[in-house]
N, C-alpha and C positions, 0 to 999 in steps of 0.2 A: 287666295282669290278675292278680288274686290267686287262686291255686288253693287250694281249701279241702277239708278233710275235716271233717264234722260228727259229733262223738261224742255219742251220745244223740239221734240224729236222729228217733226215733219219739216222743220226749217232746214236751210242749207247746212248750218253748223251742226244742228242736232243729228242730221243724217251722216255728216262726216265723222262725228264722235262715235256713232253707232258702227260705222264701217270699220274704223280703226280698233274699236273695242272688240268687235267680233273676230278680228284677225289676230287678237292677242289673247293667249290662254290665261293671262293674269286677270282678265275681266269677264264678268257675266252680267249681261244687261237683263234685268228682271222685268222691266216695263218702261214704257214711255208715257209722257203726259203731253197732251196738246189740246187744241180746241175741239177736236171731235174723236170719238171712239174709233178704233180700227186695229190694224196690225201692219207692221212693216218688218220685213226680213225675219219673220218668225217671232217678233216681239209684240206682245199685246200693248195697245195704246189706249189710254183712258182720258176722258175730258176733265178729270179732277183727281186730286190725290186721295180723296176720301174713298175712292173705289179700289185703291191698292191695298191689299192685305199683307203683301210681302214687306219685310223690313230690310231696307238696303243699307249698305255701309256708307254710301254717298249719293247725293243728288247733284248731277251736273246740269246746271240751268242756263240754257241759251235761249230762253223765251223772251220775256220783256219785263221791264221794271214793274209794270202793273201786276205781274204775277208774284212779286216778292213775298207778299204775306202768305200765299198758299205754300210756297216752297219752305219758308221758315216754320210755318205751322206743322208741316209734315215732319221736318227735321227735329223740331222740339218734342213732338209726340213720340218719335221712334228712336231718337238719338243719333240719326244719320248725320254725316257731315254735309254742309252746304257748300257747293262749289259755285259761286255766283259769277257767271260770265256774261250776263246781260248788261246793257248800257242804258244811259239816260236816267239814272237814279236822281231823285230830287233830294234837297237838303233833309227833308223829313225822312225819306227812305234811308239816307245814310245814318241818321240817328237811330232808326229802327234796326239797321244792320249792326250798329255798335252795341245796342242793348242785347240783341240776339246772341252776339259773340260771348256774352257772359253765361249763356245757357248751353250753347252747342259749339262744336268745332266748326269754324266758318272761314272760308277761303275767298279772298277778293284781291285782285291785283289790277293795275292799270294796263298791263299787257301780258298775255299768256305765253308768249314766246320765251323759251329758255334763253335763246340767243340775245333777245332784247334786254333781259334782266341781267345777263352777264355784261352786256354793253354798259348798262347803268353803273355797275360796279367799277368797270374799267375807266369810265368817264370821270367818276369821282376821284379815283386814284390819280388819274392824269392831271386833273385840275389842281389837286393838292400839291402835286410834284412840280408842275410848271409855274404855278402862281400867277402873279399880276403881270408878268412879262409876255404873256400870251393872251391875245384876244380870243373870245369864245363865241362861235356862231353855230346855231342849230338849224338844219334844213330838213324838213320832213316832206314826203311826197306820198299822195294817196290818189285813189281813183276819183273820177269826176262826179260820183254820186255821194261822196262823203259830205255830210252836212255841217260838221263842226270844224273849226280851224282856229289855232293850231291843234294838233292831235293831243289826246291825253298822254300819249307816250312822249311827245315832245316836251310837255310840261314835266313829266316824270324825270326826263334827262336833265332838264333845266334845273330842277330842284336839287338833283344830285350834284351838279356843278356848283350851285349856290351854297350847298352845305359846306363845301371846301373853302368857301370865302365868308363863312359865318353869316350868310344871308344878305350880304352887302351888294350883290349884283342887282341891277334893275333890268327888267325885261323890255326889249325894244322889238316891236313887231313890224318887220319890213322897214324900208326907208324910202323917202320921197322928198324931192326938193332940196333946198339948201339946209342940210341938217348940220353942217359944221363938222369939225373934226370929231372922231369917235372918242367918246368918254370912256375912260378905263373901267368904269363900273358897268358899262353896258354888257348885256348878254343878248345877242341877237337871235330872234326866232322867226323862221320864214316857212311859209306853207305853199306847196305846189299841188295843184289838182289837175288831173288829166287822165284820160284813157281808163285802163283797167289796172293801174298800179295798186298792188295789194297793200304795200306799206314799205317805205324806205325811210331810214333815219340816219343822219350824218351829223356828227359833232366835230367841228373844225377848230383846232387850236392854232392860231396864226401868230407867229413870233417874228423876230427880226431875222430875215433871210431863210426861214424854214417854216413849214406847215405840217402839222400832224393831224391826221384824220382818222377817226374811229367811226365805223358805220355798220349798219345791219340792213339787209334786204330780205323781205319775206316774199317768196315766189308763189306761195299758195297759202290759202287759209287753213290748210291741213296742219300747219305748224301750231296754230292756236288750239285746234282740237287735240293735238298731241300734248300740248301743255296742260290742257284741262284734265286729260287722263293721268298725266304725271302727278298733278295736284290731287286727284281723287285717290290714287294709290298711296301718296304720302299721308293724306289726311285720315286714312282708315285707322280707327282706334285712338285718335288723338283726343286729348282732353279739351274741354270747352276753351275757346279763345279765338283771337283774330290771327289769321295766318295769310301770308302772301308768297309770291314766287321766290323771294329771297330765302324763305324757310325751306322751300322745296329744293332749291339749288344747294343750300347748305346740307340738307339731308342726303342729297345725291353723292356728296363727297365722302360720307361716312361708310 
């Protein structure tokens, strides 16, 4: 059994993680951490990690970047794995995360969906196989409240493609006006925003007289909560170091 603490438990994603964890006998949620003390679904919630006496196997953090230090401090003190699922980390935060990975097992990924991470692998393999004879375009779609564009996942997919070309592709964001013929080195990235789209990513390989498309569509944010729990289960008992969803997927194969 994997004992968890959920940071940001009163938020939408925190509640979803709790719901899935309580429906799975593999997990036990010891406590939650949020801005106020309380209780939810029989789980005690505290406004600080210092009030938690129990030692968890992992902390699943869906709170905010501002809470990073508190999460890492608890994990360093107890040896729990940190499953970082918050967004908006600064450059200094990323340096702090890198330093912490030398002391504790730490998981962080651009996208928690197992399907997206499988897509990343397939995209890289396709790019390497198809080569320069196919133009690559990435189209991502999200809800109208998303603040950043393109998405972090779109960049993750673009980087996977670019690895197959030794980093020689140049990113082009949308197109407008008399742009001229497409340069072979271009890797197009396009962002669509509208409605309540959870997240859709498509990588198109356009060649002469044929098009190959690899895509992933998230229909609910539950896929991200499920991915966080897979990561927590995988990280239990791992040595200090930096881990991501590639490690989890490789572990699922064994």
